[in-house]
N, C-alpha and C positions, 0 to 999 in steps of 0.2 A: 347724447350731448343736449343741454337744455337751450332753450331759445335765447338768443341775445336782445338787447334793448330794441335794435331796429327792427328785428323780426317781430317782435311783439307789437311795435307801433304799426307796422304793416298790416298785421292780422287784425288789429283793433279797428283800423280804419276801414277794412273790409267787413268786418262783423257789425260795426255800428248801425249802418242803414238797414240790416236786417233784424237786430236784436232790439233796437230802441223802439219803444211804442208797444213791445210784444208782450203777451200775457203769460206770466210764468206758472205753468200748470202743475209741475212737479219739481221737486228738489230731491237729489240723491247725494250723499256722501259715500262715495264707492269705497274709499279707504282713508286712512289717517289725513293723507295729504291732497285728496282729489274730490271735487265737488262737480256735479252735473246739474244743469237747469234745462228742464223741458220748456221750451218757449213757443208758444203759437203765435206766428207772425205771418202776414202775407198770405193767408189762406193754407198755410202748412205749419208742421212742427218741425223745430230743429232742437238739438242736444248742444248746449254751450258748455264745454268742459274745461275746467280750470285746475291745474295741478301744479303745486310746488314741490313735487316729489324730487329728491336729488338726483342729478344726472339727466332727468327728463322732465324738468319744470316747462309746462307748455299751456297753450291757450288755443283752442280748436273748436270746430263744429263737427257734429255726427248726425247722421240720419237716423241710426238705429239706437235704441236704448242700451246704455253701457250695463254691464253687470253690476248689481247692487247687492250688498249684504243682506241676510234675513232680517236683522234688526238694525234700524238706523243708529249710527254712533251719535254722542251727545251734541256735537257741533251740527251734525245733519238736522237733528231735532229742532234745534233753535233757529237754523234757516228755515225750516218748514213753518215754524210758528210765525215768524216775522216776514218771510218773503213770498211763501207758496200762496199763489192767488193774486199776487200782485202784478203791478205794470212796471217794466224797466224803463225808467226815465232817462237815464244817460248811461253811456259806456265810454270811457276814455282811460288814457295812460299818462302816467307823469313823464314830461318830456324828458328824454335821454335817460329813462330809468326803466326797471322792470317792475313797475307798480301798476297794477290795473284797479279801476274802480268803476263800479256799477251801483247807480242809485235806483232804488226800488220804492214805489209808493203803494202801500197796501193798507186799506182801512184809514185813510187820511193821515197815514204816518209814513214818514220817510226814514229808510235805513240805507246804510250804504255797505256793499260788500267790498272788501279790499283783498286784494291777492298780491302778495310780495313773491315775485317768482325768482328767488335768489338761490334755488337748489337747497342745499343743506342748512342755511340760515333763512330760508323762506318761510311763509306763514299765510294762513288765511284767517280774515278778521270779519266780523258783523258789527258795524257801529250804529248807535242810535243818532237822532238828528243834532245832537250836541257834541257828537265826536267821541263819545264813551264807548267803550268795548262792551258789546253785549255778550259776546262769546268768541273764541278762537279756536282753530283746529288743533294746535299744539302749545301747551303751556310749557314754557322753557326758562332756564336760568340763561345768564349772559349779559351783554350790554343793554337788551331791551327785554327785561323780564315781565312782560304784561301777563295780566290777569283779568278776568271779567270785572268790569266795574272802573277799571284804570282809564285815563284819558289817553287816546291814541296819538302817538306822536310818529310822524313819518320817519323813515329812515334818513340818515344824512345823505346828501346828494353823492353820487359816485364820482371819483376823481376824473377830470377832463382828460380825453385821450386827443392825441394829435390825428390819428386816423381813425375815422368811424368804422365800427364792425361791418363785415360783409353780410348781407342778408341773403340767406338761400331762399330759393323759389319753392323748394319742397315738390318739385314736379307739378305745379299748378298749371292749368291750361290758360288762366288770365287771373286778374286781381281778384275777381268775385269768387273764383274757386279756391283762393288761397287758404281760407280757414278749414276747408274740407281736406285739401291736399295735406295740411300738417297733421289732420287726424289720420289720413292713410298712412303717412310717414312714421308717426310715432306709434301706431298700432303694431308695425313690426319691431320697433325699437322696444317697447314695453314687452311684448311677447319674448323677445330674446333676453331681456333682463329677467323675466318670470322663469324661463327655462334654466338660466345660469344660477339664479338663486335656488331654484329647487335642487338642481344638481350639487351645489355647494351645501346646501341643507342636509341632503343625504349623505354626502361625503363626511361631514362633521359628525353626523350620528353614528356612522360606521368607525370612524376614527376614535370617538369617545368609547364606544363599546370595546373596539380592539385595545385600547390602552388600559380599560377595566379589566378585560380578560387576561391580558398578559401580567398586569399587576397581581391579579389574584392567583394565577398559575405560579408566577414566581414565589408568592407566599407559600403556596401548598408545597411546592418543591423544597423550599427552604425548611418547612416543617418536617418533610419526609426525611431530608439529610440529617436534621438534628434528632430523630427518634432513635433510641437505644436498639441494637440488635434484639430481637425477641428470641431468636435461637441461642444467642448467647446467655440471655436471662434464664432461658429454659435449662441450658446446660449447667448453669450454676445450681438451678432447683435440683436437678438430677443428681449432681454430686452431693448436695446437701441431704437429699433423701436417703441416699446409699449410705451415709455416714452419720445419720442423725443421732444414733446412740453415743457418738463421740462428742457431741456439742454439750457445752455446760451453759447453764442459765446465767445470762448477764455478758457472755462474750461477745466481743465486736468482730470476731472473724474466727475462722477455722481453716486450717490447711488439711486438705486430705489428698489421697491418692487419686492420680487421674484414671477415670474409668476405662480409658482407651490406651493405657500404658505409656502416657507421656509424662511431662514434668508435673510435679504436684501442684494442685489447684487451691488457690485461697479464696474462700468465699466470704464476702462481707457480711456482717450481721448486724441487726438493730438491738443492743444490749436490752432495750426495754421490752423487747418481745421474747416469747418462749420459743425453743427451737422449732416446735410445729407451726407456729404462726410465722416465724421467718420462712419456713418452707413454702406456706401459703402464699406470703407475699411475693416470692419470685414467681410462682406460677400464675398468680393473678396478673402481675405486671406483664409477663410474657402474653397472656391472653389479651389483655388490654392493648399492648402495642402492636399484636397482629391486627386487632380490629381497627385501630387507628391507620395502619399501614394499608389495609384493604380500603378503608374509606378515602383516604388521601390519594391512593391509585385511581379510584373510581372518579374522584372529583378531577384529577388531572386529566384523565381520559376525556372527561366531559368537557373541559375547557379546550382540550385539543380538538375535540368535534366542533366547538363553538368557533374556534379559529378558522376551521375549514368552512364552516357556514358562513363566516364573514368573508372569506376569500371568495366563495361563490357570488355574494352579494356585491362585493367590489367589482368582480368581473362582469356582473350584470349591469352595474353602474356605467362601467366603462364602454360596455357594448351598446347601451341604450344611446349614447351621444346626444342628439338633439330630438330624438322621439318623445313627443310629449306623453303619449299613451305608455310607453314602457317606463318612463320615469315615474309616471303616477302610479302604475302598477307596483313598482318597487316601493314607493312612497307607502301604499297600502299595506305592503308586507311587513315593512319596518314598523308601521304603526301597529300592526296585529301582533307583532314580536316584541312590543314594548320598548323599541328604540326612539320611537317619536310619539309625541303626545297628539291625539286625535283632538281637534276642535270640538267643543260642545256646543251644537246650535241650540239657541233658545227657542222654546216652543210657548206661543201665547195662545192660551185657550180662554175665549170670552164668549158669553152668551150661549148659543146652541151649537156653536162651531168648535168641535172637538178635534184636536190633533189626531191624526192618523196613528192607530196602534200599531206599533212595530212588533212582529212576532217575537215573542221570547219564550225560553225554556226549550229544552231539547225536542227535536222531532221524535215522534212515538210511532212505532211499527210493531205489528204482530206477526210473530213467526208461525210456520205451519202447525206447530205444535201447541199454539197459543201462548208462547213466551213473548214478554214484552222487550222489544229492542229499543234503546235510546241512542239517538244521534245528536251529538253536539253542532251548533251553528257556527260559533265563533271561538277564537282561542281562549277568551275568558271563560265562555261557557263551558268549553272542553275541560277547563280545570274544574269548574263546578261539578260537572257530570261525574268526572272521575273521582274526585276527592270528597264530595259532599254528598252526591246522590248514589253514586255506586257503593254498594257494600263490599266487604273484604272477599266473599266468595263469587261474587258477580264476575261474569266473564268480560274482560276489556279487550278490545281489538283496534288496530290502527294499520292503515296501509303502509308497508314496509318501505323506508327510505323516501317516503313523499309526504309532503304537507297534506292534511286533510283532518277530517272530523274524528273525534274520539268516539267509539262505540261501545255500549254497555249492554250485556244481555242480563236481565234481572233473573236469577237463579233462585229456586226454591232450595231451602236448607237440606243438605244431603243428597240433592239431586244433581247429577251432572248434565251439562248441556250436550243434547244428542248432534250427530253429524249433521242432520238436515239443518238444525238450527244455527250450528256454526257456519255452514254455508250461507244461510240467509244473512247472517250478521257480516260475514266476511264480504258478501255482495255488496251491502250498504257501505262497508269501510271503503271498498274501491270506488263504488259510485260518487260517494261525497269526499273524493281526494283529488289531487292534481293529476292522477294517471287515469282518471274517468275516461278519457277518450280512448285510451288503448283497450278499454273493456276487460281487461285482465290484469292480474298483478300479485304480488306476494302480500300476505297480510300477517302481522304478528298478533298473537293472542296469548293471554295469561289471566289469572285472577286479579282483580283491583288491588288486592293486597300487595302484589308483586310490582305495583307501579309507584314510583317515587319522584318527587319534584327535586330537581338540582338547585342548589342554594343560589339564588340571583338569576335563575333562569327566567325568560319571558314567559307570559301567558301561553298555555298550550305546549310548551316544552317539557317533555317527561323522559325518565328512563325506566323501561320495563325489563326485569331481570329477576328471574329466569323466564324466558317466554319461547313459545313455539311458533312455527311458521307454516302456513297453508297457501298453496297457489290456488287462485280462484279464478275462473272465467265468468263474466256477467252473463247470466242467461236471461235472455229478455222476458221470457214467461216468468221466471223467479221474481225479477226486479218489478215487473208489472203487478204480480200477486202481493208483492210487500207494498207497492205504491197504493194498491187498492185498499188493503188492510188500513192504511193510514187515512184514506178518503172516507172509509166506512166508519172510522172513529170521530168523524166530525171535523177533522183538522185539515184545513186547506190552506196553508200559510208559505208555501213555497218550499 
């Protein structure tokens, strides 16, 4: 619940003696609706936080620096330009309203920060000395569609109420503690909102994928039902083959005796084709429809597996409850599986300071016989390894029934992978999977040419058929030898 006008007035009254005259050391815009000012005052630093976020519009003090984005948003950059390094000259509130104003002097120029704490209709502004808008947090349409350069007009006064609102004390020990008490109160409120928002976001992602899978599976099943029976087509071809000598050129059909002693069978023909080409047409159609049926069955099975996978994720979401770590872990999984879009942080590289290089490309190990073993790091890299780096006869491995890295053994042409190398690669498949703590597990293996990507599947999701399975226990000595082979190759990136 957002603060009402009486609560805001009480907090401003407690804040003003602390903030006014203070030096604004830093300014952060922590999100679209929230700004934090680091004010040095009375021998200490306090963070004055203002937010017009719906449901939790608030004004408070913090002792600790709030979390800030890696790159400041546009409005935050404007505040830094005009306010950072300035002195807070005044802090007040419009009587009986939720509009807070802070005047700042910086380099002989005065600007005014205005916070309209109306929740959904609220906004944050920076005005020049003439009252023109230098910038604002949210550009929006509506009754007050302001943009930079416009003259700021205050909102109309709120309607008068018969009974003034009740002001909460937020658990403050006294009036001076009130701004900090508001901070403690809303920390829990915002955390709960973040958890609920994350849970809803994960639920929406699973729901979208479930609808997509159901729609696609229904389409496949409809196509399956509409396909002609290839056995019936084959049967007509067999009857035509047995009586081909009776067929005349240009005939549209021929009726022949049933090969199995039943009623006579009428075989439809294409008059434009010769009898032999009509026969080929029946057999080609039968083969084509069998391939289609096999492909449709495979894709329907894949969608059924996808639905099971989604059921597991929904169960995990329900079991997570309010556990932030569990929800974040599920968010990471859904991002890796392509159901959520990962944010792309901007890296700024200037002068001699370079952004840290993130290890990329598959991990490389050397088997006992000298064969190269490649292990993917991420879902996207797994696809790259299997379908671009791996060659058709290279050996592909993956922990059976568990999420994990794709593993590829580079094979010389005409040479089979020996058993020791297979054990080496299988050991790595278990070690770099979700069953690594069990130190044993089954591993599927097959040539790369037998691995395919289902249509619409997320990164890392593949089907391997036909494939064999081997059970392997992770031997510490074997794993240590493989890790040492990686270290000796000059690779030390995790």
